[in-house]
PDB file of N, CA, C, O and CB in Angstrom:
ATOM      1  N   MET A   1      -0.396  -2.892  17.532  1.00  0.00           N
ATOM      2  CA  MET A   1      -0.955  -2.743  16.182  1.00  0.00           C
ATOM      3  C   MET A   1      -2.030  -3.717  15.895  1.00  0.00           C
ATOM      4  O   MET A   1      -1.911  -4.905  16.194  1.00  0.00           O
ATOM      5  CB  MET A   1       0.098  -2.883  15.160  1.00  0.00           C
ATOM      6  N   LYS A   2      -3.078  -3.226  15.319  1.00  0.00           N
ATOM      7  CA  LYS A   2      -4.205  -4.198  15.009  1.00  0.00           C
ATOM      8  C   LYS A   2      -3.685  -5.001  13.730  1.00  0.00           C
ATOM      9  O   LYS A   2      -2.855  -4.556  12.937  1.00  0.00           O
ATOM     10  CB  LYS A   2      -5.705  -3.383  14.704  1.00  0.00           C
ATOM     11  N   ASN A   3      -4.328  -6.309  13.645  1.00  0.00           N
ATOM     12  CA  ASN A   3      -3.834  -7.118  12.502  1.00  0.00           C
ATOM     13  C   ASN A   3      -4.147  -6.394  11.144  1.00  0.00           C
ATOM     14  O   ASN A   3      -3.349  -6.506  10.214  1.00  0.00           O
ATOM     15  CB  ASN A   3      -4.506  -8.570  12.526  1.00  0.00           C
ATOM     16  N   ILE A   4      -5.176  -5.729  11.028  1.00  0.00           N
ATOM     17  CA  ILE A   4      -5.522  -4.905   9.775  1.00  0.00           C
ATOM     18  C   ILE A   4      -4.430  -3.872   9.461  1.00  0.00           C
ATOM     19  O   ILE A   4      -4.078  -3.642   8.304  1.00  0.00           O
ATOM     20  CB  ILE A   4      -6.913  -4.136   9.965  1.00  0.00           C
ATOM     21  N   GLU A   5      -3.912  -3.262  10.526  1.00  0.00           N
ATOM     22  CA  GLU A   5      -2.836  -2.192  10.273  1.00  0.00           C
ATOM     23  C   GLU A   5      -1.471  -2.803   9.862  1.00  0.00           C
ATOM     24  O   GLU A   5      -0.673  -2.185   9.157  1.00  0.00           O
ATOM     25  CB  GLU A   5      -2.617  -1.310  11.584  1.00  0.00           C
ATOM     26  N   ILE A   6      -1.241  -4.089  10.356  1.00  0.00           N
ATOM     27  CA  ILE A   6      -0.064  -4.765  10.010  1.00  0.00           C
ATOM     28  C   ILE A   6      -0.200  -5.205   8.452  1.00  0.00           C
ATOM     29  O   ILE A   6       0.750  -5.071   7.680  1.00  0.00           O
ATOM     30  CB  ILE A   6       0.153  -6.006  11.012  1.00  0.00           C
ATOM     31  N   LEU A   7      -1.422  -5.729   8.055  1.00  0.00           N
ATOM     32  CA  LEU A   7      -1.670  -6.113   6.710  1.00  0.00           C
ATOM     33  C   LEU A   7      -1.530  -4.914   5.837  1.00  0.00           C
ATOM     34  O   LEU A   7      -0.835  -4.999   4.824  1.00  0.00           O
ATOM     35  CB  LEU A   7      -3.022  -6.742   6.561  1.00  0.00           C
ATOM     36  N   PHE A   8      -2.123  -3.828   6.142  1.00  0.00           N
ATOM     37  CA  PHE A   8      -1.993  -2.636   5.343  1.00  0.00           C
ATOM     38  C   PHE A   8      -0.588  -2.144   5.304  1.00  0.00           C
ATOM     39  O   PHE A   8      -0.156  -1.693   4.243  1.00  0.00           O
ATOM     40  CB  PHE A   8      -2.880  -1.574   5.850  1.00  0.00           C
ATOM     41  N   THR A   9       0.153  -2.190   6.352  1.00  0.00           N
ATOM     42  CA  THR A   9       1.520  -1.778   6.216  1.00  0.00           C
ATOM     43  C   THR A   9       2.359  -2.638   5.294  1.00  0.00           C
ATOM     44  O   THR A   9       3.178  -2.149   4.515  1.00  0.00           O
ATOM     45  CB  THR A   9       2.133  -1.748   7.524  1.00  0.00           C
ATOM     46  N   ILE A  10       2.115  -3.989   5.413  1.00  0.00           N
ATOM     47  CA  ILE A  10       2.858  -4.882   4.466  1.00  0.00           C
ATOM     48  C   ILE A  10       2.405  -4.680   3.038  1.00  0.00           C
ATOM     49  O   ILE A  10       3.264  -4.801   2.165  1.00  0.00           O
ATOM     50  CB  ILE A  10       2.670  -6.365   4.848  1.00  0.00           C
ATOM     51  N   LEU A  11       1.231  -4.404   2.707  1.00  0.00           N
ATOM     52  CA  LEU A  11       0.785  -3.999   1.413  1.00  0.00           C
ATOM     53  C   LEU A  11       1.412  -2.792   0.963  1.00  0.00           C
ATOM     54  O   LEU A  11       1.764  -2.732  -0.215  1.00  0.00           O
ATOM     55  CB  LEU A  11      -0.613  -3.832   1.383  1.00  0.00           C
ATOM     56  N   LEU A  12       1.601  -1.828   1.727  1.00  0.00           N
ATOM     57  CA  LEU A  12       2.295  -0.577   1.325  1.00  0.00           C
ATOM     58  C   LEU A  12       3.729  -0.797   1.101  1.00  0.00           C
ATOM     59  O   LEU A  12       4.290  -0.181   0.195  1.00  0.00           O
ATOM     60  CB  LEU A  12       2.128   0.498   2.351  1.00  0.00           C
ATOM     61  N   ILE A  13       4.353  -1.596   1.823  1.00  0.00           N
ATOM     62  CA  ILE A  13       5.751  -1.941   1.572  1.00  0.00           C
ATOM     63  C   ILE A  13       5.881  -2.728   0.274  1.00  0.00           C
ATOM     64  O   ILE A  13       6.818  -2.491  -0.488  1.00  0.00           O
ATOM     65  CB  ILE A  13       6.329  -2.748   2.746  1.00  0.00           C
ATOM     66  N   VAL A  14       4.981  -3.643   0.007  1.00  0.00           N
ATOM     67  CA  VAL A  14       4.999  -4.370  -1.288  1.00  0.00           C
ATOM     68  C   VAL A  14       4.724  -3.385  -2.350  1.00  0.00           C
ATOM     69  O   VAL A  14       5.455  -3.420  -3.340  1.00  0.00           O
ATOM     70  CB  VAL A  14       3.965  -5.533  -1.344  1.00  0.00           C
ATOM     71  N   GLY A  15       3.743  -2.477  -2.289  1.00  0.00           N
ATOM     72  CA  GLY A  15       3.440  -1.496  -3.295  1.00  0.00           C
ATOM     73  C   GLY A  15       4.692  -0.512  -3.515  1.00  0.00           C
ATOM     74  O   GLY A  15       5.011  -0.188  -4.659  1.00  0.00           O
ATOM     75  N   GLY A  16       5.322  -0.091  -2.504  1.00  0.00           N
ATOM     76  CA  GLY A  16       6.412   0.765  -2.652  1.00  0.00           C
ATOM     77  C   GLY A  16       7.707   0.201  -3.283  1.00  0.00           C
ATOM     78  O   GLY A  16       8.464   0.864  -3.992  1.00  0.00           O
ATOM     79  N   ILE A  17       7.888  -1.191  -2.922  1.00  0.00           N
ATOM     80  CA  ILE A  17       8.960  -1.921  -3.596  1.00  0.00           C
ATOM     81  C   ILE A  17       8.659  -2.122  -5.015  1.00  0.00           C
ATOM     82  O   ILE A  17       9.528  -1.946  -5.869  1.00  0.00           O
ATOM     83  CB  ILE A  17       9.207  -3.232  -2.957  1.00  0.00           C
ATOM     84  N   ASN A  18       7.418  -2.496  -5.315  1.00  0.00           N
ATOM     85  CA  ASN A  18       6.987  -2.648  -6.715  1.00  0.00           C
ATOM     86  C   ASN A  18       7.174  -1.424  -7.583  1.00  0.00           C
ATOM     87  O   ASN A  18       7.732  -1.480  -8.679  1.00  0.00           O
ATOM     88  CB  ASN A  18       5.566  -3.027  -6.749  1.00  0.00           C
ATOM     89  N   TRP A  19       6.672  -0.281  -7.037  1.00  0.00           N
ATOM     90  CA  TRP A  19       6.873   0.974  -7.724  1.00  0.00           C
ATOM     91  C   TRP A  19       8.308   1.421  -8.028  1.00  0.00           C
ATOM     92  O   TRP A  19       8.646   2.014  -9.053  1.00  0.00           O
ATOM     93  CB  TRP A  19       6.255   1.983  -6.952  1.00  0.00           C
ATOM     94  N   GLY A  20       9.186   1.032  -6.924  1.00  0.00           N
ATOM     95  CA  GLY A  20      10.623   1.309  -7.039  1.00  0.00           C
ATOM     96  C   GLY A  20      11.199   0.408  -8.146  1.00  0.00           C
ATOM     97  O   GLY A  20      12.049   0.880  -8.902  1.00  0.00           O
ATOM     98  N   LEU A  21      10.781  -0.869  -8.281  1.00  0.00           N
ATOM     99  CA  LEU A  21      11.359  -1.668  -9.279  1.00  0.00           C
ATOM    100  C   LEU A  21      10.807  -1.181 -10.722  1.00  0.00           C
ATOM    101  O   LEU A  21      11.510  -1.266 -11.729  1.00  0.00           O
ATOM    102  CB  LEU A  21      11.031  -3.193  -8.972  1.00  0.00           C
ATOM    103  N   VAL A  22       9.581  -0.701 -10.736  1.00  0.00           N
ATOM    104  CA  VAL A  22       9.084  -0.184 -12.119  1.00  0.00           C
ATOM    105  C   VAL A  22       9.879   1.002 -12.415  1.00  0.00           C
ATOM    106  O   VAL A  22      10.337   1.108 -13.552  1.00  0.00           O
ATOM    107  CB  VAL A  22       7.506   0.194 -12.163  1.00  0.00           C
ATOM    108  N   GLY A  23      10.124   1.988 -11.471  1.00  0.00           N
ATOM    109  CA  GLY A  23      10.732   3.214 -11.754  1.00  0.00           C
ATOM    110  C   GLY A  23      12.249   3.028 -12.086  1.00  0.00           C
ATOM    111  O   GLY A  23      12.750   3.781 -12.921  1.00  0.00           O
ATOM    112  N   LEU A  24      12.953   2.138 -11.523  1.00  0.00           N
ATOM    113  CA  LEU A  24      14.341   1.975 -11.690  1.00  0.00           C
ATOM    114  C   LEU A  24      14.685   0.936 -12.888  1.00  0.00           C
ATOM    115  O   LEU A  24      15.595   1.151 -13.689  1.00  0.00           O
ATOM    116  CB  LEU A  24      14.931   1.507 -10.328  1.00  0.00           C
ATOM    117  N   PHE A  25      13.921  -0.125 -12.920  1.00  0.00           N
ATOM    118  CA  PHE A  25      14.322  -1.231 -13.863  1.00  0.00           C
ATOM    119  C   PHE A  25      13.207  -1.502 -14.871  1.00  0.00           C
ATOM    120  O   PHE A  25      13.410  -2.317 -15.770  1.00  0.00           O
ATOM    121  CB  PHE A  25      14.652  -2.560 -13.072  1.00  0.00           C
ATOM    122  N   ASN A  26      12.092  -0.890 -14.773  1.00  0.00           N
ATOM    123  CA  ASN A  26      10.890  -1.100 -15.708  1.00  0.00           C
ATOM    124  C   ASN A  26      10.526  -2.579 -15.464  1.00  0.00           C
ATOM    125  O   ASN A  26      10.292  -3.322 -16.417  1.00  0.00           O
ATOM    126  CB  ASN A  26      11.240  -0.789 -17.361  1.00  0.00           C
ATOM    127  N   TYR A  27      10.477  -3.011 -14.168  1.00  0.00           N
ATOM    128  CA  TYR A  27      10.148  -4.420 -13.899  1.00  0.00           C
ATOM    129  C   TYR A  27       9.007  -4.515 -12.823  1.00  0.00           C
ATOM    130  O   TYR A  27       9.157  -4.134 -11.662  1.00  0.00           O
ATOM    131  CB  TYR A  27      11.445  -5.196 -13.409  1.00  0.00           C
ATOM    132  N   ASN A  28       7.902  -5.038 -13.305  1.00  0.00           N
ATOM    133  CA  ASN A  28       6.770  -5.068 -12.426  1.00  0.00           C
ATOM    134  C   ASN A  28       6.634  -6.404 -11.775  1.00  0.00           C
ATOM    135  O   ASN A  28       6.187  -7.376 -12.384  1.00  0.00           O
ATOM    136  CB  ASN A  28       5.528  -4.723 -13.157  1.00  0.00           C
ATOM    137  N   LEU A  29       7.055  -6.447 -10.431  1.00  0.00           N
ATOM    138  CA  LEU A  29       7.027  -7.674  -9.697  1.00  0.00           C
ATOM    139  C   LEU A  29       5.684  -8.355  -9.483  1.00  0.00           C
ATOM    140  O   LEU A  29       5.534  -9.576  -9.529  1.00  0.00           O
ATOM    141  CB  LEU A  29       7.600  -7.430  -8.446  1.00  0.00           C
ATOM    142  N   VAL A  30       4.716  -7.470  -9.245  1.00  0.00           N
ATOM    143  CA  VAL A  30       3.249  -7.939  -9.050  1.00  0.00           C
ATOM    144  C   VAL A  30       2.756  -8.724 -10.317  1.00  0.00           C
ATOM    145  O   VAL A  30       2.227  -9.834 -10.269  1.00  0.00           O
ATOM    146  CB  VAL A  30       2.246  -6.643  -8.790  1.00  0.00           C
ATOM    147  N   THR A  31       3.001  -7.996 -11.465  1.00  0.00           N
ATOM    148  CA  THR A  31       2.513  -8.568 -12.683  1.00  0.00           C
ATOM    149  C   THR A  31       3.376  -9.891 -13.025  1.00  0.00           C
ATOM    150  O   THR A  31       2.820 -10.849 -13.564  1.00  0.00           O
ATOM    151  CB  THR A  31       2.595  -7.467 -13.854  1.00  0.00           C
ATOM    152  N   THR A  32       4.572  -9.916 -12.741  1.00  0.00           N
ATOM    153  CA  THR A  32       5.402 -11.108 -12.895  1.00  0.00           C
ATOM    154  C   THR A  32       4.896 -12.295 -12.099  1.00  0.00           C
ATOM    155  O   THR A  32       4.784 -13.405 -12.619  1.00  0.00           O
ATOM    156  CB  THR A  32       6.808 -10.804 -12.487  1.00  0.00           C
ATOM    157  N   LEU A  33       4.615 -12.068 -10.926  1.00  0.00           N
ATOM    158  CA  LEU A  33       4.145 -13.130 -10.006  1.00  0.00           C
ATOM    159  C   LEU A  33       2.707 -13.491 -10.215  1.00  0.00           C
ATOM    160  O   LEU A  33       2.352 -14.665 -10.111  1.00  0.00           O
ATOM    161  CB  LEU A  33       4.333 -12.711  -8.579  1.00  0.00           C
ATOM    162  N   LEU A  34       1.905 -12.577 -10.491  1.00  0.00           N
ATOM    163  CA  LEU A  34       0.393 -12.836 -10.538  1.00  0.00           C
ATOM    164  C   LEU A  34      -0.232 -12.752 -11.987  1.00  0.00           C
ATOM    165  O   LEU A  34      -1.410 -13.048 -12.191  1.00  0.00           O
ATOM    166  CB  LEU A  34      -0.349 -11.768  -9.613  1.00  0.00           C
ATOM    167  N   GLY A  35       0.603 -12.344 -12.949  1.00  0.00           N
ATOM    168  CA  GLY A  35      -0.071 -12.173 -14.235  1.00  0.00           C
ATOM    169  C   GLY A  35      -0.631 -10.836 -14.387  1.00  0.00           C
ATOM    170  O   GLY A  35      -0.585 -10.013 -13.473  1.00  0.00           O
ATOM    171  N   ASP A  36      -1.195 -10.586 -15.599  1.00  0.00           N
ATOM    172  CA  ASP A  36      -1.887  -9.243 -15.813  1.00  0.00           C
ATOM    173  C   ASP A  36      -3.357  -9.348 -15.744  1.00  0.00           C
ATOM    174  O   ASP A  36      -4.074  -8.767 -16.559  1.00  0.00           O
ATOM    175  CB  ASP A  36      -1.525  -8.635 -17.164  1.00  0.00           C
ATOM    176  N   GLY A  37      -3.831 -10.098 -14.761  1.00  0.00           N
ATOM    177  CA  GLY A  37      -5.291 -10.337 -14.830  1.00  0.00           C
ATOM    178  C   GLY A  37      -5.828  -9.749 -13.478  1.00  0.00           C
ATOM    179  O   GLY A  37      -5.349  -8.772 -12.902  1.00  0.00           O
ATOM    180  N   THR A  38      -6.867 -10.477 -13.077  1.00  0.00           N
ATOM    181  CA  THR A  38      -7.722 -10.003 -11.914  1.00  0.00           C
ATOM    182  C   THR A  38      -6.943  -9.967 -10.568  1.00  0.00           C
ATOM    183  O   THR A  38      -7.189  -9.094  -9.736  1.00  0.00           O
ATOM    184  CB  THR A  38      -8.977 -10.952 -11.748  1.00  0.00           C
ATOM    185  N   MET A  39      -6.005 -10.922 -10.363  1.00  0.00           N
ATOM    186  CA  MET A  39      -5.221 -10.915  -9.093  1.00  0.00           C
ATOM    187  C   MET A  39      -4.397  -9.818  -9.000  1.00  0.00           C
ATOM    188  O   MET A  39      -4.263  -9.301  -7.891  1.00  0.00           O
ATOM    189  CB  MET A  39      -4.409 -12.070  -8.920  1.00  0.00           C
ATOM    190  N   SER A  40      -3.747  -9.306 -10.070  1.00  0.00           N
ATOM    191  CA  SER A  40      -2.940  -8.155  -9.942  1.00  0.00           C
ATOM    192  C   SER A  40      -3.693  -6.938  -9.668  1.00  0.00           C
ATOM    193  O   SER A  40      -3.212  -6.098  -8.908  1.00  0.00           O
ATOM    194  CB  SER A  40      -2.166  -7.974 -11.096  1.00  0.00           C
ATOM    195  N   LYS A  41      -4.933  -6.748 -10.265  1.00  0.00           N
ATOM    196  CA  LYS A  41      -5.849  -5.675  -9.957  1.00  0.00           C
ATOM    197  C   LYS A  41      -6.277  -5.675  -8.569  1.00  0.00           C
ATOM    198  O   LYS A  41      -6.442  -4.609  -7.978  1.00  0.00           O
ATOM    199  CB  LYS A  41      -7.006  -5.730 -10.800  1.00  0.00           C
ATOM    200  N   VAL A  42      -6.473  -6.832  -7.992  1.00  0.00           N
ATOM    201  CA  VAL A  42      -6.919  -6.969  -6.556  1.00  0.00           C
ATOM    202  C   VAL A  42      -5.709  -6.390  -5.673  1.00  0.00           C
ATOM    203  O   VAL A  42      -5.861  -5.598  -4.743  1.00  0.00           O
ATOM    204  CB  VAL A  42      -7.272  -8.603  -6.163  1.00  0.00           C
ATOM    205  N   VAL A  43      -4.560  -6.880  -6.085  1.00  0.00           N
ATOM    206  CA  VAL A  43      -3.384  -6.453  -5.314  1.00  0.00           C
ATOM    207  C   VAL A  43      -3.208  -4.920  -5.332  1.00  0.00           C
ATOM    208  O   VAL A  43      -2.932  -4.281  -4.316  1.00  0.00           O
ATOM    209  CB  VAL A  43      -2.118  -7.132  -5.872  1.00  0.00           C
ATOM    210  N   TYR A  44      -3.381  -4.384  -6.522  1.00  0.00           N
ATOM    211  CA  TYR A  44      -3.284  -2.867  -6.651  1.00  0.00           C
ATOM    212  C   TYR A  44      -4.356  -2.234  -5.927  1.00  0.00           C
ATOM    213  O   TYR A  44      -4.107  -1.220  -5.274  1.00  0.00           O
ATOM    214  CB  TYR A  44      -3.338  -2.388  -8.098  1.00  0.00           C
ATOM    215  N   GLY A  45      -5.564  -2.731  -5.967  1.00  0.00           N
ATOM    216  CA  GLY A  45      -6.625  -2.128  -5.251  1.00  0.00           C
ATOM    217  C   GLY A  45      -6.442  -2.165  -3.748  1.00  0.00           C
ATOM    218  O   GLY A  45      -6.710  -1.177  -3.063  1.00  0.00           O
ATOM    219  N   LEU A  46      -5.988  -3.297  -3.228  1.00  0.00           N
ATOM    220  CA  LEU A  46      -5.709  -3.283  -1.809  1.00  0.00           C
ATOM    221  C   LEU A  46      -4.662  -2.365  -1.394  1.00  0.00           C
ATOM    222  O   LEU A  46      -4.787  -1.720  -0.353  1.00  0.00           O
ATOM    223  CB  LEU A  46      -5.361  -4.570  -1.368  1.00  0.00           C
ATOM    224  N   VAL A  47      -3.536  -2.251  -2.213  1.00  0.00           N
ATOM    225  CA  VAL A  47      -2.475  -1.234  -1.921  1.00  0.00           C
ATOM    226  C   VAL A  47      -3.135   0.079  -1.847  1.00  0.00           C
ATOM    227  O   VAL A  47      -2.859   0.851  -0.929  1.00  0.00           O
ATOM    228  CB  VAL A  47      -1.335  -1.209  -2.998  1.00  0.00           C
ATOM    229  N   GLY A  48      -3.972   0.372  -2.738  1.00  0.00           N
ATOM    230  CA  GLY A  48      -4.610   1.766  -2.715  1.00  0.00           C
ATOM    231  C   GLY A  48      -5.490   1.956  -1.476  1.00  0.00           C
ATOM    232  O   GLY A  48      -5.465   3.030  -0.874  1.00  0.00           O
ATOM    233  N   VAL A  49      -6.256   0.953  -1.085  1.00  0.00           N
ATOM    234  CA  VAL A  49      -7.135   1.022   0.106  1.00  0.00           C
ATOM    235  C   VAL A  49      -6.192   1.204   1.320  1.00  0.00           C
ATOM    236  O   VAL A  49      -6.478   1.961   2.248  1.00  0.00           O
ATOM    237  CB  VAL A  49      -8.067  -0.314   0.258  1.00  0.00           C
ATOM    238  N   SER A  50      -5.048   0.471   1.271  1.00  0.00           N
ATOM    239  CA  SER A  50      -4.080   0.627   2.450  1.00  0.00           C
ATOM    240  C   SER A  50      -3.518   2.086   2.563  1.00  0.00           C
ATOM    241  O   SER A  50      -3.355   2.654   3.643  1.00  0.00           O
ATOM    242  CB  SER A  50      -2.842  -0.395   2.287  1.00  0.00           C
ATOM    243  N   ALA A  51      -3.260   2.589   1.437  1.00  0.00           N
ATOM    244  CA  ALA A  51      -2.695   4.018   1.424  1.00  0.00           C
ATOM    245  C   ALA A  51      -3.706   4.961   1.988  1.00  0.00           C
ATOM    246  O   ALA A  51      -3.382   5.833   2.794  1.00  0.00           O
ATOM    247  CB  ALA A  51      -2.306   4.498  -0.040  1.00  0.00           C
ATOM    248  N   LEU A  52      -5.002   4.780   1.542  1.00  0.00           N
ATOM    249  CA  LEU A  52      -6.114   5.700   2.012  1.00  0.00           C
ATOM    250  C   LEU A  52      -6.307   5.514   3.507  1.00  0.00           C
ATOM    251  O   LEU A  52      -6.507   6.510   4.203  1.00  0.00           O
ATOM    252  CB  LEU A  52      -7.495   5.408   1.247  1.00  0.00           C
ATOM    253  N   TYR A  53      -6.259   4.274   4.056  1.00  0.00           N
ATOM    254  CA  TYR A  53      -6.420   4.021   5.497  1.00  0.00           C
ATOM    255  C   TYR A  53      -5.249   4.659   6.114  1.00  0.00           C
ATOM    256  O   TYR A  53      -5.445   5.325   7.131  1.00  0.00           O
ATOM    257  CB  TYR A  53      -6.518   2.491   5.868  1.00  0.00           C
ATOM    258  N   GLN A  54      -4.039   4.549   5.636  1.00  0.00           N
ATOM    259  CA  GLN A  54      -2.906   5.136   6.418  1.00  0.00           C
ATOM    260  C   GLN A  54      -2.965   6.694   6.347  1.00  0.00           C
ATOM    261  O   GLN A  54      -2.489   7.337   7.283  1.00  0.00           O
ATOM    262  CB  GLN A  54      -1.496   4.607   5.851  1.00  0.00           C
ATOM    263  N   VAL A  55      -3.518   7.318   5.299  1.00  0.00           N
ATOM    264  CA  VAL A  55      -3.717   8.709   5.271  1.00  0.00           C
ATOM    265  C   VAL A  55      -4.710   9.209   6.323  1.00  0.00           C
ATOM    266  O   VAL A  55      -4.475  10.208   7.003  1.00  0.00           O
ATOM    267  CB  VAL A  55      -4.153   9.090   3.940  1.00  0.00           C
ATOM    268  N   VAL A  56      -5.788   8.508   6.431  1.00  0.00           N
ATOM    269  CA  VAL A  56      -6.842   8.732   7.421  1.00  0.00           C
ATOM    270  C   VAL A  56      -6.181   8.703   8.890  1.00  0.00           C
ATOM    271  O   VAL A  56      -6.374   9.604   9.707  1.00  0.00           O
ATOM    272  CB  VAL A  56      -8.008   7.591   7.258  1.00  0.00           C
ATOM    273  N   GLN A  57      -5.446   7.666   9.120  1.00  0.00           N
ATOM    274  CA  GLN A  57      -4.806   7.512  10.482  1.00  0.00           C
ATOM    275  C   GLN A  57      -3.868   8.618  10.738  1.00  0.00           C
ATOM    276  O   GLN A  57      -3.817   9.164  11.840  1.00  0.00           O
ATOM    277  CB  GLN A  57      -4.050   6.178  10.621  1.00  0.00           C
ATOM    278  N   TYR A  58      -3.102   8.971   9.715  1.00  0.00           N
ATOM    279  CA  TYR A  58      -2.173  10.075   9.903  1.00  0.00           C
ATOM    280  C   TYR A  58      -2.958  11.418  10.182  1.00  0.00           C
ATOM    281  O   TYR A  58      -2.575  12.168  11.080  1.00  0.00           O
ATOM    282  CB  TYR A  58      -1.252  10.214   8.627  1.00  0.00           C
ATOM    283  N   LEU A  59      -3.918  11.675   9.506  1.00  0.00           N
ATOM    284  CA  LEU A  59      -4.691  12.924   9.756  1.00  0.00           C
ATOM    285  C   LEU A  59      -5.373  12.840  11.164  1.00  0.00           C
ATOM    286  O   LEU A  59      -5.361  13.842  11.880  1.00  0.00           O
ATOM    287  CB  LEU A  59      -5.800  13.144   8.602  1.00  0.00           C
ATOM    288  N   LYS A  60      -5.909  11.791  11.547  1.00  0.00           N
ATOM    289  CA  LYS A  60      -6.470  11.658  12.884  1.00  0.00           C
ATOM    290  C   LYS A  60      -5.280  11.954  13.987  1.00  0.00           C
ATOM    291  O   LYS A  60      -5.468  12.689  14.957  1.00  0.00           O
ATOM    292  CB  LYS A  60      -7.116  10.135  13.052  1.00  0.00           C
ATOM    293  N   CYS A  61      -4.215  11.386  13.754  1.00  0.00           N
ATOM    294  CA  CYS A  61      -3.047  11.688  14.713  1.00  0.00           C
ATOM    295  C   CYS A  61      -2.687  13.121  14.724  1.00  0.00           C
ATOM    296  O   CYS A  61      -2.546  13.723  15.788  1.00  0.00           O
ATOM    297  CB  CYS A  61      -1.779  10.891  14.339  1.00  0.00           C
ATOM    298  N   ARG A  62      -2.530  13.703  13.537  1.00  0.00           N
ATOM    299  CA  ARG A  62      -2.299  15.103  13.357  1.00  0.00           C
ATOM    300  C   ARG A  62      -3.292  16.036  14.238  1.00  0.00           C
ATOM    301  O   ARG A  62      -2.898  16.936  14.979  1.00  0.00           O
ATOM    302  CB  ARG A  62      -2.447  15.409  11.843  1.00  0.00           C
ATOM    303  N   MET A  63      -4.590  15.684  14.041  1.00  0.00           N
ATOM    304  CA  MET A  63      -5.679  16.504  14.646  1.00  0.00           C
ATOM    305  C   MET A  63      -5.570  16.252  16.127  1.00  0.00           C
ATOM    306  O   MET A  63      -5.679  17.196  16.910  1.00  0.00           O
ATOM    307  CB  MET A  63      -7.153  16.129  14.080  1.00  0.00           C
ATOM    308  N   ALA A  64      -5.368  15.066  16.532  1.00  0.00           N
ATOM    309  CA  ALA A  64      -5.272  14.811  18.068  1.00  0.00           C
ATOM    310  C   ALA A  64      -4.076  15.579  18.702  1.00  0.00           C
ATOM    311  O   ALA A  64      -4.127  16.054  19.836  1.00  0.00           O
ATOM    312  CB  ALA A  64      -5.082  13.216  18.377  1.00  0.00           C
ATOM    313  N   THR A  65      -3.001  15.662  17.885  1.00  0.00           N
ATOM    314  CA  THR A  65      -1.838  16.265  18.410  1.00  0.00           C
ATOM    315  C   THR A  65      -2.100  17.817  18.487  1.00  0.00           C
ATOM    316  O   THR A  65      -1.669  18.435  19.461  1.00  0.00           O
ATOM    317  CB  THR A  65      -0.588  15.902  17.521  1.00  0.00           C
ATOM    318  N   LYS A  66      -2.738  18.412  17.571  1.00  0.00           N
ATOM    319  CA  LYS A  66      -2.957  19.839  17.455  1.00  0.00           C
ATOM    320  C   LYS A  66      -4.038  20.229  18.628  1.00  0.00           C
ATOM    321  O   LYS A  66      -4.043  21.347  19.143  1.00  0.00           O
ATOM    322  CB  LYS A  66      -3.498  20.216  15.907  1.00  0.00           C
ATOM    323  N   ALA A  67      -4.916  19.229  18.980  1.00  0.00           N
ATOM    324  CA  ALA A  67      -5.991  19.556  19.988  1.00  0.00           C
ATOM    325  C   ALA A  67      -5.428  19.540  21.390  1.00  0.00           C
ATOM    326  O   ALA A  67      -6.013  20.107  22.313  1.00  0.00           O
ATOM    327  CB  ALA A  67      -7.183  18.540  19.900  1.00  0.00           C
ATOM    328  N   ALA A  68      -4.247  18.866  21.552  1.00  0.00           N
ATOM    329  CA  ALA A  68      -3.681  18.740  22.854  1.00  0.00           C
ATOM    330  C   ALA A  68      -2.863  19.886  23.287  1.00  0.00           C
ATOM    331  O   ALA A  68      -2.327  19.878  24.396  1.00  0.00           O
ATOM    332  CB  ALA A  68      -2.899  17.571  22.920  1.00  0.00           C
TER     333      ALA A  68
END
């Protein structure tokens, strides 16, 4: 795995755990740790970019599998 893929995977895990906490307990861990300012928005943005990257990787893999 490339370093960027490891980083994106970690960000997706953090994002998933945070959404789980929000859904189950109405508790936002990112906002608690970083406040409601710019840093939280940066983390949310990076989680979104990570998700888009993983979607593209998934689609590439699916297309390569169908071509074979």
